[in-house]
Structures are given as C-alpha cells and as structure tokens.
C-alpha positions in Angstrom: 14.7 -27.4 -9.5 12.4 -25.6 -11.4 9.9 -25.6 -8.0 13.3 -23.6 -6.4 13.4 -21.0 -9.4 9.5 -20.5 -8.9 10.5 -19.7 -5.5 13.4 -17.6 -6.1 11.7 -15.8 -9.0 8.8 -14.9 -7.0 10.6 -13.9 -3.7 12.7 -11.6 -5.9 9.6 -9.8 -7.9 7.6 -9.4 -4.2 10.5 -9.0 -1.8 11.5 -6.1 -3.5 8.2 -4.4 -3.6 5.8 -2.0 -1.5 2.3 -3.7 0.0 -0.7 -3.3 -1.5 -2.7 -4.4 1.4 -2.1 -6.9 4.3 -3.8 -7.9 7.5 -3.2 -8.3 11.2 -4.7 -10.5 13.7 -5.4 -9.6 17.6 -6.4 -11.5 20.7 -8.4 -8.2 22.3 -11.3 -6.3 21.6 -9.4 -3.3 19.6 -6.5 -3.1 17.4 -3.2 -1.6 17.4 -1.1 0.2 14.7 2.8 0.0 14.1 2.8 3.5 15.2 1.2 2.2 18.7 -2.3 3.9 18.1 -5.0 2.0 19.3 -8.0 1.6 16.7 -11.5 0.8 18.0 -13.7 -2.4 17.0 -15.1 -0.6 13.4 -12.5 1.8 13.8 -10.6 3.5 11.0 -7.1 5.2 10.8 -5.2 6.9 7.9 -1.5 6.4 8.0 -0.3 9.2 6.1 3.4 8.9 6.2 2.9 5.0 4.8 -0.1 6.2 2.6 -2.3 3.4 4.2 -5.8 3.4 5.4 -6.5 1.0 8.4 -9.6 -0.8 9.8 -9.8 -2.7 12.5 -13.0 -5.2 12.8 -14.3 -7.9 14.6 -15.4 -12.0 13.7 -17.9 -14.0 15.0 -15.1 -16.3 16.5 -13.6 -13.3 18.3 -10.9 -12.5 16.4 -9.9 -9.0 15.7 -8.5 -8.1 12.7 -6.5 -4.8 11.2 -6.8 -4.6 7.5 -5.0 -1.7 5.9 -4.4 -1.2 2.2 -2.2 1.7 0.5 -3.7 4.3 -1.0 -1.6 6.6 -4.0 1.8 5.6 -4.5 1.4 2.6 -2.0 -1.7 1.2 -3.7 0.4 -0.7 -6.2 2.5 -0.5 -9.3 1.8 2.1 -11.7 3.4 1.9 -14.9 3.7 5.0 -17.5 3.3 5.5 -21.1 6.2 5.7 -22.8 7.8 9.6 -22.7 6.8 9.9 -18.6 7.4 9.0 -15.6 5.9 9.1 -12.1 6.5 11.6 -9.7 4.6 12.0 -6.3 3.0 15.0 -5.4 3.7 17.4 -2.2 1.6 15.2 -0.1 3.6 12.2 -0.5 1.2 9.4 -1.7 -0.5 11.2 -4.8 1.1 9.9 -8.0 1.2 12.5 -10.8 2.4 11.0 -14.5 4.2 13.7 -16.1 6.2 14.0 -19.2 9.9 13.1 -18.7 11.5 16.0 -20.0 9.1 18.5 -18.1 8.0 17.2 -14.7 5.8 20.6 -14.7 3.9 19.1 -18.0 0.8 16.5 -17.5 1.9 13.4 -19.6 -1.6 13.1 -22.5 -0.6 9.9 -24.1 -3.3 7.8 -24.8 
C-alpha cells in the first residue's frame, strides 16, 4: 500500500508540472522537432513559444538524440519570497519577480 501511495504522489506531483528537460531518440541522421522542423546533427533550435532550447547530436552507437531543456519560465519551479509573485515578461519566457501589491515594482526581499 505504501508503494501505491508513493506512485500516486509522484504522478500527481510531476503530472501537473512542466518538463525541465527531455530527450527523444531517432533512427536517422537528423532530429525532428515537435513542430516538424529538421535539425541536423550538431544543430540547435530555439522553440520560443515553448521556451525550450533543443540540440541534436549522435552517439557512437549511431543513434541520434534530440535534447531539449526549458529556459526562463520553463526551466523549473520559481518560488518567490513572501509578498511577491512571479510574472512573465513580454517575451513570454523571462520570469520577473514583483511585489504582490504592485507589479511595476521588482521584489527586493532578501
């Protein structure tokens, strides 16, 4: 029963969170982004709408791998100090920590 509880806990915890990094394997000499864009081996791609940087590389085994990591708001969980909150800049990716009472003022709590 304890194992079932832990499984449910982690599914609940990570099932609702954004991915920080992910990988995808390909059986070709290039990678294909989720939007269908071809990335050559040793190539890079920034997917701005998902706030992700992706790179395509190959292993000695011949497998090609695409490695994507989030940046900005998609890089991980940001916990602002008490009395502050996180908003996103106009680019949609860059987080900004501001006062709860006035979003025009940066949070300066230490």
